[in-house]
N, C-alpha and C positions, 0 to 999 in steps of 0.2 A: 409448555407455557411460554408465552411471549414476554420478553423483557422490555420494560419501558425505559427508553433512553433519556427521559426527562430528568435533568439534574445530574446525569452521569458526566464524567470527564473523559473526553476523547482526544487522543493525539494522532494526527495524521501527518506523516512525514511527506515533505514535498507538496504541501497543500496550499501554496500561494498561487499555483497555476494549474491549468489543464485538468487531468483526471483527479489528482489529489485535491484540488480546490472543489470540484463537484462533490467528491466523497465528504469532505469537511462540511460543506454547505448542507448536504443531505442529513448529516448527523445534527447540525444546528437546527435544521428545520424540525427535527424530531424532539428538540428541547435539550440537547446536550451542550454542555460547555466545551469549548474546543481550544486545543493547542495548535496553532498554525506554525508548523515548522517550514523553514526555507533555508536554502544555501546561499543565495545571492539574488534575491528578488524582493528588495525592501519595499518598493512602491507597490507591487502586486500584492504583497502580504497585507499592507495597510488597507488596500481596497477590499481584499477578501475578508479581513476582520470587520470592516464596516458593514459589509453585506451580511455576515454572520450575526452581528448584533441586531439587525433588523428582526430577528426571530426572538429577541429577548433574552439571549444568552450571554455568558461571559466569554471573553477571548484572551488568549495569551499568545503573543508572537515571540518565537524563539528562532534566532538565526544560528545555524550550526553547520559546520562542514562535516558530513557523515563519513569522510575518509579519515577523520581524526577521532580515535577512541576517547580521548579526553573531552572533546566537544560533545560527543554522544552522552557521556557521563553527566556533563554539565546540563544538557538538555533535560534530562530526567530529574536532576537536582532542582532545576527551576520549576519543573512541574510539581514536585513534592513540596517545595517551599511556597508556591502560589496556591495550590489547590489542596495539598495534603493527601492526595490520593490519585489514582488513575484506574479507570474502569475499562478502557478500550484503547488498543493501539492498532493503527493501520500503517503497515510498511508499504508506502506507495512510491517514495522517491527512488529514482533510478537514473542511470545515464544510458544512452543508446549509441554508443560509438560504432561506426561502421569501418571495419578494417579486415582485409583478407587474413586468413590464419598465419601465413608465412610472413606477414608484414607487421604483426603485432609485437611491439617490444615489451620488455618487462615492466616499464613504467605504466604503459597503457593497460596491460593485463591487470596489474595491481589496482589501478584506478577503478576499473570496471568491477573486479571481484570485490574490492573493498566497499564500493558504494552499493552494489546490487545484492551482495550476499553477506559479507562480513557485518556491515551496518545493520541489516535486519536481524542477524543473530545477536548482536550486542544490544540492540533496541529490545528484542524479545527478552533477553535476560533482565535488563533494567526494569522493563514494564512488569514482567512477572513478579519480581521482588516487591515492587510497589503494590501489586494486586494482592499478593500473599500477605503483605503487612496489613493491608486494609481488611482482610478477612472476608471479603465479599465475592471473591472470584473475579472473573473478567473475560474479555474477548480479545483475541489477536486475529487480524485478517492480513494476510500477505497478498500483494498484487504481483503475480507473475505475468506472463504473456505467452503468445503462441510459440515464441522461441524457446520457452521452457519445456515444451512437450514435443518439439520437432526441431531438427538442426537448421540453423540459418547460416548459409555459406558466407554471407556478407557480414555477419556479426557473430562470429563463433564464441568470443569471450562473453558477450552478452547472453547468448543462448545457454552457455554453461552455467553462468551465474543464476539465471532464472530457473534452470533445471534444479540447481542446488536449493533454491528457495522452495520449490515444491517438496523436496525431501525434508528440508527443515520444518515445513508445516507438519508433515506426518510424524516426525520425531518429537517435536514440541507438543503436539496434540497428546501423544502417549505420556510424555513426561509430566505434563501440567494438569492432566485430567484429575488427579487426586486433589488438586487445589481449586477445582471447579473453574479452571481457566480453559476456555475452548480456543482452538487454533484452526483456522481454515484458510483456504487459498482461493483466489479468483484468477482465472486465465482469460483475460480479455482478448478478443480478436481486434480487427481494425475499428478503432473508435474515433478516428480523426481522419480528415482528408489530407492532412499534412504528410508529405513524403509518400503518398499513395496515388496510384493512377485514378483518373476521374471516373473510370468505369469499374473500379474495384468491387463495388457492391454487387455488380452483376454476377460475380463468381460465387457469391454467398448464397446458400440455400434460401434464406429468407429475403434475398434480393436487395439488401441495403447494408452499408456499413453501420456500425453502432455509434453511440455518443457516450461521452463521459457520464451522463445521467443514467445510462443503462448500467454501467459499472457501479455507480453510487447506490442505486436501488438494490443491487445484489449485496453490497456491503451491509446495508441496513437490514436486509433479510437475515444474513448470517449473524449480525450483532444481536438480533432480537429473538432468534429461535434458540432456546436453551438446550436442544438435544441434537445439535449438529456440531461435530468436531472432527477434524482430520479430513474434511471434504475438500475436493478440488472442483470448483464450479466453473464451467466454461460459459462465458458471456460473449458469444461470437456469431449468433445467427445461424449456427449449424456449420460454421467454417471448419470445425475440427474434423469433419468428414472429408474435407478437400485435401489434396496433396500438393506439395510444392512450397516454395518460399515466396514471400512477397516483399 
């Protein structure tokens, strides 16, 4: 059975810019009320909210540092106070620091792990508790990337954190199924020309790099299909079959 997103409440972390913004807008287009989380993108968040409201939905902007567990708790308290419920969480926010393994200091390690793995874990806990309290179940979608399924020599801490996010998906899917909360993961390939060679698409079986909208459509699919949980969906034009780092 397909789930209708109209009137649902969706929180997308990191949704003021880039892929997170595309995901948030795709949910708004489906009629969902959206929580636009950002860490330090005040102007972009306002623009994203204005665009979302063109679909006739409500918006809530929350600024929160995902490296701070107290700020994460406050994010979900604001959702509970404003909407009284939560139906869907998308863990999209991440950092992409590039440092060789032997040059990573403890502060940078903790920053990457805390943002990319600990924060989604804490967000999943808070979201699931809101969903359970609402008694209607819900959906959680984690956004990993290619680094989560193959090692990236230039971003080892990022790769490790995203691999952990895939395993968090599997464990949470099992733990939350009894509450009718589905947990899935998307592994995007290259979805922006930024920091990638101009001819990067030529190495991909489908012959092009992706777009944030490709990822957003996959999120909507996972959110609306009520018999999918624990899935890891590659949105990469077949790039999973290629070897090597980019």
